C-alpha distance (Angstrom), angle and dihedral (degrees) to the residues before:
residue distance angle dihedral
X1 . . .
X2 3.77 . .
X3 3.83 115.4 .
X4 3.83 93.5 -107.0
X5 3.87 89.7 53.7
X6 3.75 91.8 54.4
X7 3.74 91.1 46.4
X8 3.75 90.5 51.6
X9 3.92 91.8 49.2
X10 3.79 92.8 50.1
X11 3.90 91.9 47.3
X12 3.77 92.2 51.6
X13 3.81 93.6 46.2
X14 3.76 92.2 49.5
X15 3.69 90.8 52.0
X16 3.72 88.2 53.9
X17 3.97 91.2 -117.8
X18 3.89 89.0 141.8
X19 3.85 93.9 159.9
X20 3.82 91.1 54.6
X21 3.76 91.2 43.7
X22 3.71 92.4 53.1
X23 3.89 93.0 45.1
X24 3.76 91.0 50.6
X25 3.70 92.8 45.6
X26 3.90 92.5 52.0
X27 3.68 96.2 43.5
X28 3.81 94.0 48.3
X29 3.86 87.7 48.8
X30 3.69 92.9 50.1
X31 3.84 95.4 47.8
X32 3.82 91.0 46.7
X33 3.83 91.1 50.2
X34 3.71 92.3 50.7
X35 3.69 97.9 46.3
X36 3.73 90.0 49.5
X37 3.90 94.9 51.4
X38 3.78 121.2 61.8
X39 3.82 89.5 -162.3
X40 3.78 90.8 59.2
X41 3.71 91.5 43.3
X42 3.81 89.4 55.9
X43 3.78 91.4 45.4
X44 3.80 91.1 51.7
X45 3.81 90.7 50.1
X46 3.73 92.4 50.4
X47 3.84 91.8 49.6
X48 3.79 90.2 51.3
X49 3.74 91.5 46.4
X50 3.80 91.5 53.0
X51 3.85 91.8 43.9
X52 3.87 87.8 53.5
X53 3.79 94.7 47.1
X54 3.87 90.1 50.6
X55 3.61 91.3 47.8
X56 3.84 91.2 53.4
X57 3.70 91.3 51.1
X58 3.73 94.9 47.4
X59 3.76 90.4 49.9
X60 3.83 89.3 51.7
X61 3.86 90.0 54.1
X62 3.77 95.3 44.9
X63 3.87 96.9 41.6
X64 3.87 103.6 32.7
X65 3.90 118.3 -168.2
X66 3.79 105.9 -107.4
X67 3.84 118.1 -173.7
X68 3.70 104.8 -154.2
X69 3.83 128.3 -160.3
X70 3.02 129.6 -63.1
X71 3.82 89.2 55.4
X72 3.74 109.5 -144.5
X73 3.92 128.9 -150.8
X74 3.71 123.1 -145.4
X75 3.77 116.3 -104.7
X76 3.90 112.8 -81.7
X77 3.92 111.2 -100.7
X78 3.75 90.4 19.8
X79 3.77 121.4 132.5
X80 3.76 91.6 -115.1
X81 3.90 92.6 50.8
X82 3.84 90.9 50.1
X83 3.83 89.2 47.9
X84 3.88 94.6 48.4
X85 3.91 90.9 48.9
X86 3.71 88.7 58.8
X87 3.84 93.2 48.0
X88 3.75 134.4 95.6
X89 3.86 117.1 -146.7
X90 3.80 131.1 -172.9
X91 3.83 123.8 -137.7
X92 3.81 109.2 -167.0
X93 3.70 126.6 -167.7
X94 3.82 146.9 130.4
X95 3.88 92.9 -110.3
X96 3.76 88.1 -163.6
X97 2.99 85.2 -176.2
X98 3.85 114.6 -13.1
X99 3.81 114.1 -126.1
X100 3.81 141.9 177.8
X101 3.80 91.9 -76.2
X102 3.81 89.0 60.4
X103 3.72 92.7 45.8
X104 3.82 97.3 55.4
X105 3.82 88.4 50.6
X106 3.77 93.4 51.0
X107 3.83 91.5 47.8
X108 3.81 88.8 55.2
X109 3.77 95.5 49.7
X110 3.87 89.8 44.5
X111 3.69 90.6 55.1
X112 3.77 93.9 47.8
X113 3.76 103.7 40.9
X114 3.76 135.1 46.7
X115 3.80 96.9 -123.5
X116 3.75 133.5 10.9
X117 3.74 126.9 -163.3
X118 3.83 118.6 -163.1
X119 3.77 108.3 -155.4
X120 3.75 126.9 -160.1
X121 3.82 108.4 -168.5
X122 3.78 125.7 -144.2
X123 3.72 110.0 -134.4
X124 3.86 111.5 -173.5
X125 3.84 90.8 -163.8
X126 3.78 92.0 58.2
X127 3.77 125.5 66.8
X128 3.90 122.4 -149.7
X129 3.77 127.2 -170.8
X130 3.81 89.8 -139.2
X131 3.78 118.2 50.3
X132 3.92 122.4 -118.7
X133 3.69 88.0 -116.1
X134 3.85 93.2 55.8
X135 3.70 92.0 49.1
X136 3.82 91.1 48.7
X137 3.86 88.9 52.3
X138 3.79 91.7 51.9
X139 3.82 90.8 46.3
X140 3.82 92.1 49.6
X141 3.84 92.5 47.5
X142 3.80 84.8 51.0
X143 3.80 93.0 55.2
X144 3.80 101.6 33.6
X145 3.83 95.3 84.6
X146 3.78 96.9 31.9
X147 3.83 106.8 108.4
X148 3.86 94.0 -152.6
X149 3.87 94.4 57.2
X150 3.77 104.3 59.8
X151 3.85 89.0 120.6
X152 3.81 95.6 52.1
X153 3.74 126.5 100.5
X154 3.78 132.9 -177.3
X155 3.81 125.1 -135.6
X156 3.73 136.4 -175.4
X157 3.76 105.4 -145.5
X158 3.83 126.5 -163.5
X159 3.86 115.2 -160.1
X160 3.80 125.4 6.4
X161 3.83 114.4 -3.3
X162 3.83 90.1 -153.7
X163 3.77 88.0 60.9
X164 3.82 89.5 49.8
X165 3.80 90.8 47.1
X166 3.78 90.1 54.4
X167 3.68 91.7 54.2
X168 3.81 89.4 54.7
X169 3.91 91.7 50.4
X170 3.79 88.9 -117.1
X171 3.82 115.2 179.2
X172 3.80 98.4 -160.5
X173 3.72 142.4 18.0
X174 3.78 120.3 -139.2
X175 3.80 134.7 -163.3
X176 3.76 124.6 -170.3
X177 3.75 118.5 -134.7
X178 3.78 136.7 172.2
X179 3.83 91.2 -133.8
X180 3.81 133.4 -33.0
X181 3.81 90.9 -113.7
X182 3.82 90.5 55.8
X183 3.79 100.9 39.3
X184 3.81 106.0 14.8
X185 3.79 94.2 98.4
X186 3.70 94.2 60.8
X187 3.76 95.2 36.5
X188 3.86 92.2 53.9
X189 3.72 90.6 68.1
X190 3.81 93.3 51.8
X191 3.71 91.5 45.1
X192 3.82 90.1 53.9
X193 3.83 91.4 53.3
X194 3.85 91.8 45.3
X195 3.75 89.4 49.8
X196 3.79 101.8 46.1
X197 3.83 101.1 23.5
X198 3.82 96.5 74.7
X199 3.77 90.6 44.2
X200 3.88 94.9 50.3
X201 3.84 102.6 29.9
X202 3.78 102.3 28.8
X203 3.80 100.9 25.5
X204 3.81 89.8 -135.1
X205 3.77 132.3 120.1
X206 3.86 110.5 -94.2
X207 3.76 119.9 -118.7
X208 3.77 115.3 -122.2
X209 3.81 119.6 -90.6
X210 3.81 116.6 -139.9
X211 3.79 129.4 -172.5
X212 3.74 119.4 -139.3
X213 3.84 112.8 -156.0
X214 3.70 117.0 -142.2
X215 3.83 127.0 -107.3
X216 3.73 105.6 -95.3
X217 3.83 88.7 -128.1
X218 3.81 88.5 67.7
X219 3.72 103.9 30.9
X220 3.85 91.1 106.3
X221 3.86 86.8 55.2
X222 3.75 113.0 97.2
X223 3.82 135.7 160.7
X224 3.85 90.1 -120.7
X225 3.85 88.1 57.4
X226 3.89 91.3 50.2
X227 3.73 91.4 52.1
X228 3.82 92.7 48.8
X229 3.90 88.5 53.2
X230 3.72 90.4 49.6
X231 3.77 90.4 51.3
X232 3.84 92.3 49.8
X233 3.87 89.5 48.6
X234 3.80 89.0 54.4
X235 3.79 93.4 49.6
X236 3.84 88.6 46.8
X237 3.90 92.4 54.4
X238 3.79 92.6 45.1
X239 3.89 91.6 51.2
X240 3.88 88.5 45.5
X241 3.82 91.0 -120.0
X242 3.62 125.5 144.1
X243 3.79 114.8 -86.6
X244 3.80 99.4 -177.6
X245 3.79 92.7 108.3
X246 3.84 90.0 49.0
X247 3.76 90.5 50.3
X248 3.72 91.6 51.5
X249 3.83 91.1 47.6
X250 3.71 91.2 52.0
X251 3.92 94.2 51.6
X252 3.93 86.7 58.2
X253 3.83 88.6 62.5
X254 3.83 103.8 37.2
X255 3.80 130.5 30.5
X256 3.81 111.9 -86.5
X257 3.87 92.9 -123.0
X258 3.79 90.1 64.2
X259 3.80 100.8 30.4
X260 3.83 94.3 97.4
X261 3.79 91.0 48.8
X262 3.74 91.9 49.3
X263 3.74 90.8 50.2
X264 3.73 94.5 47.1
X265 3.81 96.3 49.2
X266 3.73 98.0 40.4
X267 3.82 94.3 36.4
X268 3.76 91.4 57.3
X269 3.81 89.8 54.9
X270 3.82 100.1 43.9
C-alpha cells in the first residue's frame, strides 16, 4: 500500500469506523490485484464490454427508434444521404393484404435507401387464409408499375427474418406501425426477439429495429378493414346486390391496379 493508504486505514480504525476500514482494505486490495495481473485486467475489460453491450440493447428496447410523420430525408450530397444510398434495409410485415398505408411507407424507404427488401415471414404456428406466396404476388404487382419502387424486392422468408436480413447485408430492420400508442404493445415483443435473438441464437450483434409511423392520411387503413370489405363484396355478389359502392370503397384502401386481385383472393377465402 501507498503511505497515504496506510494513514487512511489507521485513521479509520482509530475512529472505530470498522466497516469503512474493511471496505477500503478490500477495495484497495482488489484494485492492486487487478492492476498487477494482466489476466484480471483482461477479465475486467471483458466484463465492462459485456455490461456496456447489454446496456445498449436494453436502452434500444426501452427507448425504441420511432420515425414519426412527416418523414424526412437527409440533405442531398450529405454524408448521411450517401451512406443511406449504399445501404440495404428490410421492411418486415404480414401484408395480409398489402394496402395504401404500406405503399407510401415503401416509397419513402425506396427513396431514402439504395435497396429495400419487403419480407413476408412464414410462421408455422400461425395460420393465414391467404398464403404468404399469394400475398407476395399481390405486393409485387402493387409495386411493379410504381415508378418510385424500382429498387424494392419482395421475399417470402422461412425462419428468422433477422437471419435472412444478415445474409443480405442489411443495415437496418424496419416495422411499419400506425402509431406507437396503437401498436407498440405488440411490437415490443417482436423488438425484444429481434434484439436478443441474434445475440443468443446466432452469436451476432443485432441490427437496429426502427419503427415507421404511418402517414395520418392512411392510419385508418388496415389489413383487417380490407378483408372485411372483401367479405362484404362477396356477400353482395352472392345476394345479387349492387357492389359498386363496395368496389369504390376498396379502391380507397388499395391501389386500383390490384383491387380486383385483392377482392378475388380475399373474397374467395371470406
